[in-house]
N, C-alpha and C positions, 0 to 999 in steps of 0.2 A: 813158909811162902813155897819151897819147893814142892812140897805135896800138894801145896792149890794149882798151882801151874799144871802138875802132872793131871791133877783130876779134870781141870776146866778142860785140859787137850784131848783127855779121855771121852768125856762126854761129848766135845765137840767132833771127834771122829766119828764117833759112834752116830750121832746126828748125821753126819753128812754121810755114813752107809748105809743109814733107814732109808733117806733121800733117794740113795742111788739106786735101792733095792726097790724101791716103791715105783721108780722110772722106768726099769727095768720091768717089771710084774707089770704096770698097767698098760708099757707098748705090747709086750708078748698078749695080754688078754686082747688087743684091739687087732692086734695083725693077724690072730690067729683066726678071725672072721671072715677069711677070705677075700682078701680084696684083690681086684686087677686095675691094669692101668685106666679104663673109662669107668670104674664107678667109684671114683675117687679123684681128689684134685692132688693127693698125697703123690710123690714120687719115692718114696722107701717101703711103703704099705704090700707092694707088691711085687718088689727087688728081689730077684735072686742074682745068685753068683755063676761066673762061667756061662754067660749066653750068649749066642751068637744072633744079631738081628741084620735084618735087611735095609731097613730105614729107621733112623731116629729123628724125629720132631725135636726142635727146641727154638725156644723165644718166650715171648708173654703171654697173652691170651690168646692172639690170632692164632699162635701155635696148639696151645692147649686145645682148642678146638675142634682140632682135626681129630680130637678124642674125645669128648663131651658127648651125651645124648649117643651114643652108640656106633658115631661116627667113626671112632678106632676099628669097627669089625668090617663096614663096610668099605673104608681104604684097604684093609688088610687082602679083602677079599677081591676090590678092583684090580688093586695092582701087585695080586698075587704075591704077597711081601711080609715077613714078620716086622712089626712096628714096634717100637716103643715110643713115649711121647714125656719128656724131661720139661717142657714149656710151664712156665707160671702164670696164673693170670689173676684177677682180684688186686694188683696194684702191688701184687708181694714182692716181684721178682726181678732185679734189672742184670743188664750183663754179666757182672761180677759174680752175682751167686748161680749164674746158668753155668759160667766157667766152672764154679765149685762141684756143681750136680753131675756137668759131664766128667770133671778130673774124678769124681768120686766112683761114677757108673764103669769107667775104665778099670780104677783100685780093685773093682770087684771082680776084675776077670772077665768082664764083659766086651764085646764087642761089637761095632755096627758098620755095614762096608758102606752105606753111606749116610749123610747128617744133612738135613733140611734145618736150615737156619734161617728160620722167619723172622726177615730181618727190619721189624717194623719199625717206621723213623722215630716213633714217639720212644722208643727204647733208649735210642742214642742219645737225645735231650732229655731226656726226665729228670726233674732234680728231685723226686720223691722217690723213684723205684731203687736208687741207689744205697737208701739210708732207710728203705721199711724195715718194720722190725718185726712183723709176721710171716716171713720167707718161710721158716720151719716149723710152723704151729701146727701143718698137717704131716709132719715128719716123725717116723718111730725114733725113741729113744736108742741109740745105737751107740753102743763107746767106739766103735770105727770112723764112724758118721762127726760123733760130736769131736773126737779127738783129731780127725783131719781139718775139721774147720778151725778148730782153738790156732791154727797152725798157719792156715789161708789167710791173706792178708785182704783184709775186706773194713769197707766204712760202716760206723755203727753196730760192728761186733759185739759190743757188751748188750747193747739193748737186744739185738737179734737174738744173744743166746739166754736171755734171761726169761723173754717171750716164748721162746721153745723149750726150755724148764717148766716153765709156768703150766703152759699149756697143756702138760701130761696129766696135772691135774685137776684140768676142768670138765666140766660135764657134758661138754661137745665132743671133747676126746673120748670121754671115760664109756659114751653112748655112740660113738661113732659105728657106723655100719655100711655096708658097699650099699651102694645108689646111684639109679642112673635112670634120665628119662629114656623112653626108646626112642625119640627123635624130636629135634629142637623144630616146630611147625608154625614158629609165628613169623609172619612176613613183614615189610613195608609196603606200602602203596606209593609212596612217593619220597622224593630226597628232599628233605628240610633241610635247608639252607644255615639255617638259625640254630641248629641243633647242632650242625656241623661246627660252626666256630664256637659255639659254646664249648663242644667236645674237645676240639683242640687246643681251646684255651685252656682247658683242665688239664689235658694229658701234658701240656709243656709248662704249665705254671702261669699261664699269662700269653700276650700276644707274641712274643719275642723268643727267638730261639737261643738256648744257652750253649755257645759254641766249647767253652771250656768243659762243659759236661760231654759235648759230642767227642773231643778230644780223648777225654777219660774214657771214653766207652768204645773207642775206636780201637785205642791201644790193649782193652781186654778182649775186643773180637779176635784180632790180630794174632793176640794169645792163643784163644780158642784153636783158631785154623791150624796153627803151628803145635798144639798138642795131638789135634783129629790127624794131621798129617804123619807125626810121628806114631799114631795108631793105625796107618794105612787105610783113615776113612776119609771118600771123596766127600767134599761139602759143597751144599746148593747154597746159594745165597739169594733165598727167597722174596721179593718185595711183596706182601701179600694185598691180595684185592680189595677194593674197598668203594662205596657207592658213591662215594665224589672222587675216586680216581686217586690222583696225588695228596697224600697228608704235605703239611707245612715240612721243610726239610728234606724234601723227596731228593730234590739236586745234589744238595750235599752227601745224603745217604749212597744213592747210586754211582754217585762219583769215586766214593770211598771203595763201594765194592766191585768197582773195575780196576782199583786198585790192587787191590786183593786179587783178581780173578789174573790182572799181569803178572803177579809177584810169586803165587802160589800154583804148582800145577794139580792140584788136587781140588780147587776152586773153581767154580763156574756161578752165574749168576743167572737169574731171570728175574725179570721186571713182571709181576703179575698185576701191579698195581690198579689196572684201566681194562682187565680179562672179564672183569665181570660188572656191568653198568647195569644189572637189572635190578628194582626193588625187589623184586618177589623172591630172590636169592636171598636177603639179608632179613634177620632180626634186628637188626638195630643198624646204623651207618656207615659200619664197618667191621662187621662180624656176621660171617656167613650163617644162614642157616642149614637144617641139613641136605633140601635140597642142593644147595650153593654150592656145599660141599663137595658132593657126591659131582656136581656139574663141574666143578673146577678139577675134582682128581680125573675123572674120564677124559676132560679136554685138555689139562695141561700138565698135571700132577706124572699121568700116566706114559707122555711123550716125552717131560723129562729123564723118568727111570729108564725106558727104552734107551 
């Protein structure tokens, strides 16, 4: 019986070791293809250690959009700044995992003088973002990344970890290559109020705001502010523009932001919700196209940085 248990243990150990090696190999192969911040939705395929940045963007898709379609390069040129973007779109990431990405960024010895936290109201009220399981599907398997997340407080951790590990054997990962459009040139011609209502219902999981989720997200964002303060990073809480102006939950979001601004000396807020109201600057009702990103950067972000 003892011999059987020993053999079983050794077989299991060997199996786990093989899986571990395959995870490392698959990630190394993909990472060596030369990704940059704007040629993937990943936050780790391009990430290096001990780097100094001028600006770090974080948030959901409204943050990531500042890097997509080579917008990253345009913003660096306009602001004459070195930027990094850890925002995550695609319904894959909420405030808590954004905190994890930021903490991991700092633990790798990186720093950023300023953090632009794109405070999209849906992120504070969403019922699905905090439990999304696909958050890390685009990330390399890295021992430090994995071990840090194992001890990180999170919802649906088991589901997120399983998806993370399984994704490293999927063809979409194994054949992943750097890619980006040169620009996002699609434009709207008018504001479709029906689509706006449908989109907000989808983002909020219905017509009502989840106040319980708002309070949970608020605590996480405040913790993010404290960590940024410890690392001597200024934080700009930016309410992003939308063609329809203010999201549901805007009042609660801006009130919360003002509380943080009064409480923490490293925090300033900017309500950009109604700064860009022309359809030609959007490719949908709340995502700026490339011309919109350029317009917003030149007319608002540049002033904020100054």
